[in-house]
C-alpha positions as a LaTeX table, in Angstrom:
\begin{tabular}{lrrr}
\hline
Residue & $x$ (\AA) & $y$ (\AA) & $z$ (\AA) \\
\hline
Met1 & $-23.44$ & $-22.35$ & $-30.97$ \\
Phe2 & $-19.79$ & $-23.12$ & $-30.46$ \\
Leu3 & $-20.31$ & $-26.83$ & $-31.09$ \\
Asp4 & $-22.41$ & $-26.08$ & $-34.18$ \\
Gly5 & $-19.69$ & $-23.80$ & $-35.50$ \\
Leu6 & $-17.01$ & $-26.38$ & $-34.75$ \\
Ser7 & $-19.04$ & $-29.09$ & $-36.47$ \\
Gln8 & $-19.53$ & $-26.90$ & $-39.53$ \\
Tyr9 & $-15.82$ & $-26.08$ & $-39.56$ \\
Val10 & $-14.90$ & $-29.79$ & $-39.41$ \\
Thr11 & $-17.36$ & $-30.60$ & $-42.18$ \\
Thr12 & $-16.02$ & $-27.81$ & $-44.36$ \\
Ser13 & $-12.46$ & $-28.92$ & $-43.67$ \\
Arg14 & $-13.30$ & $-32.45$ & $-44.66$ \\
Phe15 & $-14.85$ & $-31.32$ & $-47.94$ \\
Leu16 & $-11.87$ & $-29.12$ & $-48.69$ \\
Leu17 & $-9.46$ & $-31.95$ & $-47.87$ \\
Ala18 & $-11.52$ & $-34.38$ & $-49.95$ \\
Ser19 & $-11.53$ & $-31.93$ & $-52.88$ \\
Ala20 & $-7.77$ & $-31.47$ & $-52.54$ \\
Ile21 & $-7.21$ & $-35.24$ & $-52.52$ \\
Phe22 & $-9.44$ & $-35.63$ & $-55.57$ \\
Val23 & $-7.50$ & $-32.93$ & $-57.45$ \\
Val24 & $-4.18$ & $-34.44$ & $-56.38$ \\
Gly25 & $-5.41$ & $-37.83$ & $-57.61$ \\
Leu26 & $-6.22$ & $-36.32$ & $-61.00$ \\
Val27 & $-2.80$ & $-34.69$ & $-61.22$ \\
Ile28 & $-0.97$ & $-37.86$ & $-60.14$ \\
Gly29 & $-3.03$ & $-40.00$ & $-62.50$ \\
Tyr30 & $-2.29$ & $-37.70$ & $-65.44$ \\
Thr31 & 1.42 & $-37.52$ & $-64.57$ \\
Val32 & 1.80 & $-41.26$ & $-64.10$ \\
Ser33 & $-0.10$ & $-41.86$ & $-67.35$ \\
Arg34 & 2.32 & $-39.65$ & $-69.26$ \\
Leu35 & 5.29 & $-41.31$ & $-67.57$ \\
Ala36 & 3.94 & $-44.79$ & $-68.32$ \\
Arg37 & 3.47 & $-43.85$ & $-71.98$ \\
Arg38 & 7.08 & $-42.65$ & $-72.23$ \\
Val39 & 8.42 & $-45.76$ & $-70.49$ \\
Leu40 & 6.42 & $-48.10$ & $-72.73$ \\
Glu41 & 7.54 & $-46.24$ & $-75.84$ \\
Ala42 & 11.15 & $-46.28$ & $-74.62$ \\
Phe43 & 10.96 & $-50.07$ & $-74.31$ \\
Gly44 & 9.76 & $-50.26$ & $-77.92$ \\
Leu45 & 6.23 & $-51.44$ & $-77.23$ \\
Ser46 & 4.82 & $-49.33$ & $-80.08$ \\
Glu47 & 7.01 & $-51.15$ & $-82.60$ \\
Thr48 & 6.32 & $-54.53$ & $-81.00$ \\
Val49 & 2.53 & $-54.27$ & $-81.30$ \\
Glu50 & 2.59 & $-52.66$ & $-84.75$ \\
Gly51 & 0.26 & $-54.50$ & $-87.11$ \\
Thr52 & $-1.56$ & $-56.55$ & $-84.45$ \\
Ala53 & $-5.34$ & $-56.72$ & $-84.39$ \\
Phe54 & $-5.53$ & $-54.95$ & $-81.03$ \\
Glu55 & $-3.33$ & $-52.11$ & $-82.29$ \\
Arg56 & $-5.48$ & $-51.72$ & $-85.41$ \\
Thr57 & $-8.61$ & $-51.63$ & $-83.27$ \\
Ala58 & $-7.06$ & $-49.07$ & $-80.94$ \\
Arg59 & $-6.01$ & $-46.94$ & $-83.91$ \\
Gly60 & $-9.56$ & $-47.07$ & $-85.21$ \\
Leu61 & $-10.72$ & $-45.63$ & $-81.89$ \\
Gly62 & $-8.19$ & $-42.83$ & $-82.12$ \\
Thr63 & $-5.67$ & $-44.22$ & $-79.65$ \\
Ser64 & $-3.03$ & $-46.97$ & $-79.47$ \\
Thr65 & $-2.03$ & $-49.95$ & $-77.35$ \\
Val66 & 0.41 & $-47.77$ & $-75.43$ \\
Gly67 & $-2.33$ & $-45.19$ & $-74.97$ \\
Val68 & $-4.80$ & $-47.78$ & $-73.68$ \\
Leu69 & $-2.31$ & $-49.16$ & $-71.15$ \\
Ser70 & $-1.36$ & $-45.71$ & $-69.90$ \\
Gln71 & $-5.02$ & $-44.73$ & $-69.61$ \\
Ile72 & $-5.77$ & $-47.87$ & $-67.60$ \\
Val73 & $-3.03$ & $-46.88$ & $-65.16$ \\
Ala74 & $-4.45$ & $-43.36$ & $-64.97$ \\
Leu75 & $-8.00$ & $-44.64$ & $-64.49$ \\
Ala76 & $-6.94$ & $-46.83$ & $-61.57$ \\
Ile77 & $-5.37$ & $-43.78$ & $-59.87$ \\
Tyr78 & $-8.39$ & $-41.58$ & $-60.65$ \\
Ile79 & $-10.79$ & $-44.10$ & $-59.11$ \\
Ser80 & $-8.56$ & $-44.57$ & $-56.06$ \\
Gly81 & $-8.39$ & $-40.79$ & $-55.55$ \\
Ala82 & $-12.14$ & $-40.42$ & $-55.94$ \\
Leu83 & $-12.85$ & $-43.20$ & $-53.44$ \\
Ala84 & $-10.38$ & $-41.73$ & $-50.95$ \\
Ala85 & $-12.04$ & $-38.32$ & $-51.33$ \\
Leu86 & $-15.50$ & $-39.80$ & $-50.76$ \\
Gln87 & $-14.25$ & $-41.63$ & $-47.70$ \\
Ile88 & $-12.73$ & $-38.50$ & $-46.16$ \\
Ala89 & $-15.85$ & $-36.48$ & $-46.92$ \\
Glu90 & $-17.85$ & $-39.22$ & $-45.16$ \\
Leu91 & $-19.99$ & $-39.69$ & $-48.24$ \\
Leu92 & $-18.73$ & $-43.24$ & $-48.37$ \\
Asp93 & $-18.62$ & $-44.42$ & $-44.82$ \\
Thr94 & $-18.91$ & $-48.17$ & $-45.22$ \\
Tyr95 & $-15.62$ & $-49.76$ & $-44.29$ \\
Thr96 & $-16.51$ & $-53.10$ & $-45.87$ \\
Phe97 & $-17.38$ & $-51.45$ & $-49.16$ \\
Trp98 & $-14.15$ & $-49.46$ & $-49.12$ \\
Thr99 & $-12.10$ & $-52.60$ & $-48.39$ \\
Ser100 & $-13.85$ & $-54.55$ & $-51.15$ \\
Ile101 & $-13.24$ & $-51.81$ & $-53.69$ \\
Ala102 & $-9.62$ & $-51.40$ & $-52.65$ \\
Thr103 & $-9.12$ & $-55.16$ & $-53.09$ \\
Phe104 & $-11.13$ & $-55.53$ & $-56.28$ \\
Leu105 & $-9.68$ & $-52.54$ & $-58.16$ \\
Pro106 & $-6.14$ & $-53.97$ & $-58.56$ \\
Gln107 & $-7.64$ & $-57.27$ & $-59.66$ \\
Val108 & $-9.65$ & $-55.55$ & $-62.39$ \\
Phe109 & $-6.52$ & $-53.69$ & $-63.47$ \\
Ile110 & $-4.48$ & $-56.93$ & $-63.67$ \\
Ala111 & $-7.32$ & $-58.69$ & $-65.52$ \\
Ala112 & $-7.52$ & $-55.91$ & $-68.13$ \\
Leu113 & $-3.75$ & $-55.89$ & $-68.46$ \\
Ala114 & $-3.69$ & $-59.68$ & $-68.91$ \\
Val115 & $-6.28$ & $-59.48$ & $-71.68$ \\
Ile116 & $-4.43$ & $-56.72$ & $-73.55$ \\
Val117 & $-1.01$ & $-58.34$ & $-73.18$ \\
Gly118 & $-2.48$ & $-61.72$ & $-74.15$ \\
Leu119 & $-4.04$ & $-60.30$ & $-77.32$ \\
Val120 & $-0.78$ & $-58.65$ & $-78.33$ \\
Ile121 & 1.47 & $-61.62$ & $-77.49$ \\
Gly122 & $-0.94$ & $-64.09$ & $-79.09$ \\
Glu123 & $-1.01$ & $-62.12$ & $-82.33$ \\
Lys124 & 2.78 & $-61.77$ & $-82.40$ \\
Ala125 & 3.33 & $-65.44$ & $-81.52$ \\
Gly126 & 1.06 & $-66.51$ & $-84.36$ \\
Leu127 & 2.95 & $-64.30$ & $-86.83$ \\
Leu128 & 6.31 & $-65.57$ & $-85.58$ \\
Val129 & 5.30 & $-69.23$ & $-85.92$ \\
Ser130 & 3.85 & $-68.52$ & $-89.36$ \\
Glu131 & 7.16 & $-66.98$ & $-90.44$ \\
Arg132 & 9.13 & $-69.94$ & $-89.09$ \\
Leu133 & 6.93 & $-72.46$ & $-90.91$ \\
Arg134 & 6.65 & $-70.55$ & $-94.18$ \\
Gly135 & 8.97 & $-72.97$ & $-95.98$ \\
Val136 & 6.95 & $-76.03$ & $-94.95$ \\
Lys137 & 4.55 & $-76.72$ & $-97.85$ \\
Leu138 & 2.02 & $-78.88$ & $-96.04$ \\
Pro139 & $-1.64$ & $-77.89$ & $-95.61$ \\
Glu140 & $-1.74$ & $-78.84$ & $-91.93$ \\
Val141 & 0.99 & $-76.31$ & $-91.10$ \\
Gly142 & $-1.39$ & $-73.41$ & $-91.72$ \\
Val143 & $-3.38$ & $-74.39$ & $-88.62$ \\
Ile144 & $-0.42$ & $-74.19$ & $-86.22$ \\
Pro145 & $-0.06$ & $-70.35$ & $-86.09$ \\
Thr146 & $-3.79$ & $-70.02$ & $-85.43$ \\
Leu147 & $-3.61$ & $-72.67$ & $-82.72$ \\
Val148 & $-0.67$ & $-70.91$ & $-81.05$ \\
Lys149 & $-2.41$ & $-67.53$ & $-81.21$ \\
Tyr150 & $-5.68$ & $-68.72$ & $-79.68$ \\
Ser151 & $-3.85$ & $-70.78$ & $-77.06$ \\
Val152 & $-2.22$ & $-67.58$ & $-75.81$ \\
Phe153 & $-5.61$ & $-65.83$ & $-75.93$ \\
Tyr154 & $-7.14$ & $-68.66$ & $-73.90$ \\
Ile155 & $-4.43$ & $-68.57$ & $-71.23$ \\
Ala156 & $-4.78$ & $-64.77$ & $-70.97$ \\
Ala157 & $-8.53$ & $-65.18$ & $-70.54$ \\
Leu158 & $-8.00$ & $-67.73$ & $-67.76$ \\
Ile159 & $-5.63$ & $-65.34$ & $-65.96$ \\
Ala160 & $-8.16$ & $-62.53$ & $-66.27$ \\
Leu161 & $-11.01$ & $-64.70$ & $-64.99$ \\
Ser162 & $-8.91$ & $-65.87$ & $-62.04$ \\
Gln163 & $-8.30$ & $-62.22$ & $-61.09$ \\
Leu164 & $-12.04$ & $-61.56$ & $-61.23$ \\
Gly165 & $-12.75$ & $-64.29$ & $-58.71$ \\
Val166 & $-13.77$ & $-67.24$ & $-60.88$ \\
Ala167 & $-13.23$ & $-70.49$ & $-58.97$ \\
Thr168 & $-9.78$ & $-71.98$ & $-59.52$ \\
Asn169 & $-11.18$ & $-75.50$ & $-59.87$ \\
Ala170 & $-13.39$ & $-74.39$ & $-62.75$ \\
Leu171 & $-10.41$ & $-72.75$ & $-64.45$ \\
Leu172 & $-8.32$ & $-75.90$ & $-64.06$ \\
Val173 & $-11.11$ & $-78.00$ & $-65.57$ \\
Met174 & $-11.38$ & $-75.57$ & $-68.48$ \\
Leu175 & $-7.62$ & $-75.65$ & $-69.01$ \\
Ala176 & $-7.49$ & $-79.46$ & $-68.84$ \\
Ala177 & $-10.35$ & $-79.72$ & $-71.35$ \\
Tyr178 & $-8.57$ & $-77.31$ & $-73.68$ \\
Val179 & $-5.24$ & $-79.17$ & $-73.47$ \\
Phe180 & $-7.00$ & $-82.49$ & $-74.09$ \\
Gly181 & $-8.80$ & $-81.05$ & $-77.10$ \\
Val182 & $-5.59$ & $-79.61$ & $-78.54$ \\
Val183 & $-3.65$ & $-82.86$ & $-78.04$ \\
Phe184 & $-6.42$ & $-85.19$ & $-79.25$ \\
Leu185 & $-7.68$ & $-83.16$ & $-82.19$ \\
Gly186 & $-4.14$ & $-82.02$ & $-83.01$ \\
Gly187 & $-2.98$ & $-85.62$ & $-83.18$ \\
Leu188 & $-5.75$ & $-86.40$ & $-85.67$ \\
Ala189 & $-5.21$ & $-83.26$ & $-87.72$ \\
Phe190 & $-1.42$ & $-83.42$ & $-87.76$ \\
Lys191 & $-0.85$ & $-87.16$ & $-88.20$ \\
Asp192 & 0.52 & $-86.57$ & $-91.70$ \\
Leu193 & 2.69 & $-83.73$ & $-90.43$ \\
Leu194 & 4.04 & $-85.94$ & $-87.63$ \\
Ala195 & 4.69 & $-88.74$ & $-90.10$ \\
Ala196 & 6.53 & $-86.30$ & $-92.38$ \\
Gly197 & 8.58 & $-85.06$ & $-89.44$ \\
Ala198 & 9.52 & $-88.58$ & $-88.34$ \\
Ala199 & 10.53 & $-89.45$ & $-91.89$ \\
Gly200 & 12.49 & $-86.20$ & $-92.12$ \\
Val201 & 14.49 & $-87.05$ & $-89.00$ \\
Tyr202 & 15.48 & $-90.37$ & $-90.55$ \\
Leu203 & 16.44 & $-88.77$ & $-93.86$ \\
Leu204 & 18.51 & $-86.05$ & $-92.20$ \\
Leu205 & 20.35 & $-88.56$ & $-90.00$ \\
Asn206 & 21.01 & $-91.25$ & $-92.62$ \\
Glu207 & 21.19 & $-89.11$ & $-95.77$ \\
Pro208 & 20.11 & $-91.69$ & $-98.39$ \\
Tyr209 & 20.32 & $-88.79$ & $-100.83$ \\
Ser210 & 21.76 & $-85.29$ & $-100.57$ \\
Ile211 & 21.64 & $-81.95$ & $-102.34$ \\
Gly212 & 22.71 & $-82.30$ & $-105.96$ \\
Asp213 & 21.61 & $-85.95$ & $-106.31$ \\
Glu214 & 19.11 & $-86.83$ & $-109.01$ \\
Ile215 & 16.25 & $-88.91$ & $-107.61$ \\
Arg216 & 12.83 & $-90.16$ & $-108.64$ \\
Val217 & 9.87 & $-90.39$ & $-106.24$ \\
Gln218 & 6.87 & $-91.94$ & $-108.02$ \\
Asp219 & 6.47 & $-89.89$ & $-111.20$ \\
Asn220 & 8.58 & $-86.94$ & $-110.00$ \\
Thr221 & 12.21 & $-86.84$ & $-111.12$ \\
Gly222 & 14.66 & $-84.06$ & $-110.45$ \\
Ile223 & 17.77 & $-82.73$ & $-108.74$ \\
Val224 & 17.57 & $-82.45$ & $-104.95$ \\
Gln225 & 17.65 & $-78.76$ & $-103.95$ \\
Glu226 & 16.82 & $-78.96$ & $-100.26$ \\
Val227 & 15.93 & $-81.51$ & $-97.59$ \\
Asp228 & 14.29 & $-80.26$ & $-94.41$ \\
Leu229 & 12.37 & $-81.85$ & $-91.58$ \\
Phe230 & 9.07 & $-82.17$ & $-93.44$ \\
Val231 & 9.65 & $-81.97$ & $-97.20$ \\
Thr232 & 12.18 & $-82.59$ & $-99.93$ \\
His233 & 12.59 & $-80.05$ & $-102.75$ \\
Ile234 & 13.60 & $-81.36$ & $-106.18$ \\
Glu235 & 13.84 & $-79.43$ & $-109.44$ \\
Asn236 & 13.64 & $-80.52$ & $-113.07$ \\
Asp237 & 13.51 & $-78.32$ & $-116.20$ \\
Gly238 & 12.54 & $-75.23$ & $-114.26$ \\
Glu239 & 9.82 & $-77.02$ & $-112.28$ \\
Glu240 & 10.14 & $-77.50$ & $-108.52$ \\
Tyr241 & 8.50 & $-80.44$ & $-106.79$ \\
Ile242 & 7.90 & $-80.26$ & $-103.04$ \\
Ile243 & 7.48 & $-83.81$ & $-101.77$ \\
Pro244 & 6.37 & $-84.60$ & $-98.18$ \\
Asn245 & 8.98 & $-86.86$ & $-96.61$ \\
Gln246 & 6.48 & $-89.56$ & $-95.69$ \\
Arg247 & 5.86 & $-90.11$ & $-99.42$ \\
Val248 & 9.53 & $-90.97$ & $-99.76$ \\
Phe249 & 9.05 & $-93.68$ & $-97.13$ \\
Gln250 & 5.75 & $-94.89$ & $-98.56$ \\
Asn251 & 6.86 & $-95.09$ & $-102.19$ \\
Gly252 & 10.62 & $-95.33$ & $-101.93$ \\
Ile253 & 13.15 & $-93.41$ & $-104.00$ \\
Val254 & 15.23 & $-94.16$ & $-107.04$ \\
Arg255 & 18.64 & $-92.55$ & $-107.33$ \\
Val256 & 19.34 & $-91.81$ & $-110.96$ \\
Arg257 & 22.97 & $-92.45$ & $-111.90$ \\
Asp258 & 24.58 & $-91.28$ & $-115.12$ \\
\hline
\end{tabular}
């Protein structure tokens, strides 16, 4: 009888302790989630991700990027508390399973974080590059922001997959194939852009014409307004001509003198 009573007491104590740990895990998870939200907002993350596709999607679901990140932190703590409670209550008594979960859970957290951060950074990087290249009036330039954005997405996906246990060799092969595709196809797609850039370097260094000069390139005649790396802007009678610099090299220029 004494042993039965002691055994029942130990079992009850374990369940009470497990319940207490579970409740403490919920409290800690909620508290850390609120703290993480405040820290992320203090660092200006809400303003940084404003307008990105991920933020718009999160808003459509009634939350935000900051909310998603803080909830992921809370979820990791909730799951850890639940697993610890199950272990103490001896409802989860497999040491190998416990070790695997304890190892795998941080990896899942890092993978999810990598995906979210990659989506946000990729979107912002694409917008930034697009802003920087807005003055370049060449059709190929429009592809560069998209290429930058999806390159960041791709790298974030590789990081996430590596955390989930995908073989490193396979990831390296995927990365090498991606880099080769970007370099090879980019070289074909941007050959005119590269030619314009090379011509622009020559024009900027040697200055065969400058702002205020009147020049003629093929059938376009006007006053030079701006010379940048890729194009030359000339204006005549209220009309602005934007001439790729490689056309200057291909067709030559005529400086009009009074």
